[in-house]
N, C-alpha and C positions, 0 to 999 in steps of 0.2 A: 424472633429476635431482631431488633432494629438498632442501628448505630447512626449517630449524627456527627457530621463534620462541618467545619466552617467552609472549607473548600474541598471539593472532590475533583480529582483529575483522572480522566479516562484515557489511558494510553501512556506507556512508559518508554517511548522513544525519545529522541532529542527534544522535541517540543514539550512533551509531558514531564520529563525530568527537570528541565529548566523552569517550567511553570510551577512544579511542586516546590522546588527549592526557593524560588522567588517569593511564593506565598508564605512558605514556612519562615523565611527571614522577617516577614512582616508580623509574625506572631500567630498566624492562623493555624488551627488544627486541621491537618491535611490528610486526606486519603488518596493514595496513588494506586490505581487499579491497572492491571494488564493481564491479557489472556495467556501470555507466555510464562514459563516457569522462572525466567530470569529477565531483568530489566534490560533495556537497550533498543527495543524495537527491531525493525528489519535491518537497519543499517548497522547497528551495533549488536546484532544477534550473537548470543553466547552459546557455544556448543560444549560438548563434553571434553574435558582436558585442556581447554583453552583458557587463557587469561583475558579479561576484558581489555579493550583498547584504552589507551591513556585518557582520552576525554571522558569516557564512561567511568573509568576507575575513579577519576577525580570527583565527578558528580555523585557517584554512589557513596564515596567516603564522606562527603559533606552531608549528604542526606541521612546517612546512618548515625551521624553525630547529633542529629536533631531529634529530640524526644517528641516533637509535635507532628511528626510525619509517620504514617503507617503505610507500608507497602503491602498490598494484597496481590501476590503472584498467582498465576493460573486462575484468575478471576475475570469473569466476563459479564457484561450487562445483558440480561435476558429481556427485560422490558421496562419502560417507564411506567410508574404507577400514578399516584396522585401528584400534585404539584410539589416539586423539589424532592422527589422520592424515586429511587430506582430499585428494581429487583436484580440482585446479583447472585450468580452461582460461583462459589469459590471452592477450590480444592481443599482449603483448610477449614472453612466454616460451613460449607454446604450452601443451601439457599438462605439468603439474608436480605432484608430490606435496609437500604441506607438512605438517609436524608442529608441534605446539604443546604448551606446558605448560598454558595456560589458553585457553579459547575464549569469546569474547563474541559472542552472536548479536544483531545489530541489523538484522534483515532486513526491518523495516518492515511495511507493509500494502499491500494491493492493493484496487482499487475493486470494489465489489459491483454487478454488472450484473444486472438483471432483465428478461427478454425481454418484448417487446410486438410486435404486428404491424408488420413493416417495420424491425425493429431492426438487421437486417444490411445495410441500404442504405448505400452510400457517403455520407458526410456525417453519419452517426449514430455518436457516440462516447460514452464515459463523460464525466462532468463533469471528473474529473481527467485523463481522456484528452485532452480539449480543451486543458486547461492545458498538458499535456506537448507537444502538437503546436505550440501557439503559442510556447512557450519554445524549442522546437526549430527554429523559423523558418518554420512554416507561415503563409502570409499569410491574414488573415481580414478585412482592412479593407473596410468597406462591406457585409459579409455580414450577413444577418438570422439571428440565433441565438436558439434557445429552449433554456434550461437547466432541467433537471428532475431529480426524484429526491428526495433528502432530506439534510438536515444542513448544517453550515457549509461543506462543500466547494462547495456551489452558490454561496455568496457569494464564495468565493475565485475560482471560475471566472468569475463575473460581472465581478469586478474585472480579471482577466487579459484577458478578451475585450474589455472596454471600452478598456483601455489599448492594445490592439492595433488599435483602430479598428473593431471589430465593432459592429453595432447589435443590442443584446440586446432582444428583444421582450418576453420574459416569463421569470420565475423561477417554476417550478411545484414546490411543496413538498407532499409527501404528508401531513406532520404537520398536525394540526388548528390552526385559528387560536388556540384557547385554549392549546394547548401551546406554540406559537411565542411567544405574548404572555407567558406565564409565564417562558419562557427569556429573553426580552428584558428583562423586569423584573429577573431574577436577575443580569444583567450590571452592574447598579448596584454590586454588591459587588466587581466586577473592572473598575475604570475603564479599564485598558489594553485589555481585550477590548471594552468598549463603544466606545471611541474607534476601535479597529480595525474594528469592524463598521460604524460610521457612515461612516468614510472609504472603506471598500470599497463600500458600497451607495449612497453619496451620497443617502441617503433614498429610494432606488429611483426617483429622478427619471427620468421617461420610460420606466419599465419596469413592467409588470404584475407584482405579486407575488401569486400565487394559492396560498393554503394549502388543505389538505384536497383536493388535486387530483392527478391522475395523467395521464401520457401514455398514450393508448390506442392510437394507431397513427401510423406515419410512412408517407408515400406519395411516389412519384416515379418518373419514367422514367429509369433509369440512376443516379440519386442522389436523395437526399431533396429534396422540393420543398414538402411540406406536412406538418403535424403536427396531430393531433386530440387535444385535452385534455379529459378528463372532469372536470367540476366538480360533484360531487353528481349531480343528475339532468340537468344541462346538459352540452352538448358545444360546444367552441369549436375552430374550425379556423383555423390561421395558416399563411400562406405563409412559407417560410424556406429558407435554404441549409444550415443546420446544426442538429442536435439533439444536445445533450450531456446525457445522462441517467445518473446514478449514485446508488445508494442507500447512501451511506456507505462505510466501509472494513471489511475483514476482515484479521486478522493473517496475515502470511506465516509459516507454521510448518512447511513441508515438511522443511527441514533439521533442525529441532528434533525432529520426529516420528521421522525416520530415526535420530537419535542417542539416542532413548529418553526424551526430556524429557516430563514430564507436561503435559497441556493442560487448562485449566479449562473450565467450562461455556460461557463466553463465547467460546471459541476461541483464547484467548491462552496463552502459555507460563507455567506456574506458577513463581514466583520467591519467594525469601524477602526479608528486609529488606535484604540486601546484594546483591540481584539474582541470587543463585545459583539455578540450576535443581536438580532432583532428581538430576542426573547430575554426579558429581564432576568438578570442573575446568571446568564449562560454566556460563556466566552468560548472561543475556538482558536486553535493555533496549530501551525504545522501543515502537513500535506493535506489535511482534510479541508483547508481553506483554499487550496490550490497547490499543485506540485511545484516545489521550488528548491529541494535539497536540504541537507542537514543544517547548513549555516543559517538559512532563512528560518527553518523550523525552530532552531534554538533561540533566535532573537524574538520571534513571535511568541514562543513559550514564555520567555522571561517577561515580556510586556503583559501577557495575559495574567501571569502569576502575580505581578506587581499590582495590576488593577483589581484583580479578585481579592488580593490581600489587603486592599485599602491604602496602598502607598500614595503619597502625595508629592514624591520627588520629581524633578525635571527629567524627562525621558528623551530629550532631544537627541542625545548620542545614539540611543537604541533605535530611534526612528530613522536616523541617517543610515545606520547599518542595515535596517530592514529595507530601506529604499534601494540600497546598493544591491542586495541579494535578490530583490524583486526584479530589478533590471536584468540581472544575470538570468533569472528564471524565464523572463520574457524572451531572451535570446535563444535559450534552449528550446522553448516551445515553438518559436518561429522556425528554427533550423530543422527540427524533427517532426513537424506537423505531418500527419498521415497524408500521403499522396494518393492519386486515383487508383493505383495498383493495389494498395493496401485496403482501400475503401470498397473495392469491387468484390461482391460476394463470390465464394467458391462455387464449384459445381453443386447442383441440386441434391446429389446423393451424399454430400458431406454433412456429418453430424453438426448441428448447431448447439443443441442442448444434450450434453452427454449424460446428465442425470436421468432424463426421460427418453433418451434415444429418439430425438426429434431432428429431422434433417432440415437443411436450408430450404429445400423445395417444398416441404410441408408448411412452412410459414411464409414463404415468399408472396403468396396471393392475398395475404391479409393487409388491412390498412393501418393497424396499430398493434402495440404489444398486448393490450387487453384481449382483443379478439383472437390473436395467435395463441395466447395462453389458455383461453376458454375452450378453443377447438382442438388443441394439440397437446395440452399439458406442458408446453414449453415453459421453463422457469418455475415449475412446481416441485422440483426436486430438492435435495438437501441444501444446495447453495442458494436457493430462492432467486435464481436468475442473476446472480452476481456476475457469472461468466457469460451466459448466453444473452442476457439482457444488455450487457455492455457491447457485445458483438453486434446485436440487432440495432443498437443505437448507431454504430458505425456504418453498417450496411444499408439500413433502411431509414435512418434518421428518426427512429422512434424514441421518444423520451423514455428513460429508464423508470420503471415502476418502483416505488418505495417498498422495500421488504416490510412485512408485518411482523410484529412481535408474536411469539418469541423469536429473537433474531438468530438464534442458533439452537440446536437440539438441547433440551434441558431435562433434568430429572424431575419426576413427578413431585418429589419432596420439595424441590425448589419452587415449582408452581404453587404448591400448597402454602409455602411460606408467604406468598403474596396475600393470602386471605386469612392468615393467622392473626388473632387479636393481639394488641400490644400487651406487654407484661402488666399484670394487675387487673386486666379486664376480663379474664377468663371467668 
């Protein structure tokens, strides 16, 4: 079975939703795909019993009113096929081939995890991972939580954990106090962001905020019970039930790479002023073009949707908004760039690849990712190197290898759909 759409949007976060709506307004027949059961992406993730945030509710209401948009939930791209055709696995349709006139990649970003002793213990997650668990219904009320890593995601995780009744003991930021202070002062030029930060942190009341610090080790019998934090020459050990540690985000570009899109030095998809990639008929928007937050993702998505839908209107106001939020994203990147302590590999016996149980010491002696993978099976597990490959890039400056399709585990029936003849050709 094959379906054709004028515009196909992969990803239903802020960028994808705005892109789909903009293209639909131009009269295009739009398919909106997302691998989650509900639209919203990571930032607007919907959990059981909760109502969607106001911006998401408004977007979904307008999309639902449009007959030329079909939302495929719990659907993921398994592989690109021939030109302008993708193999999709959908909870509703099973394996299906979809063709498109224009494609908008709004595949977002994933959390960057850097290994430390004990990072594979139950109860240790990414900062964004903790948010996703809580929004998905995991109870944390009364639990002692340490949030660590780098960047604004730590503050978002703090707010989410507190709202769910957790007792956050400390926020551990690898960036120096001077960098954090300069970034805080820069928020005076963005009052909405300043107010957001103040409301999320509550002034860090009852919480230690330690800059220039790193999680060194997590310990416990069966699950995490303690975490040791290195603060310069000092070490502090806290009893806790959860450790959430993430070092910012990296763009999700596997599909873009497979389609031949150019990638910049920062790991994002290269786009022009209209969000076009170097591949004809393919656009990209949001965090997959470079991490910049929901506001930037939304305006990039709208620009991509308008261009893919064939709009000819003047977009100068949208370009100005995009420039504003790109400047803000650049300030965030400068403030929370990984410092030498975060870039230094942990002890040799620390697991680097948790899928294949490969340690840092086992890969340290190789010159590149390919050799490490061939000799140790590092990166050959279920995540295809998304976690360990990103860590190896930080520690050893190895370029991340592009995952090969299928991009995620798929049913045999889905793979068979790629070779099925079109209707009437049997």
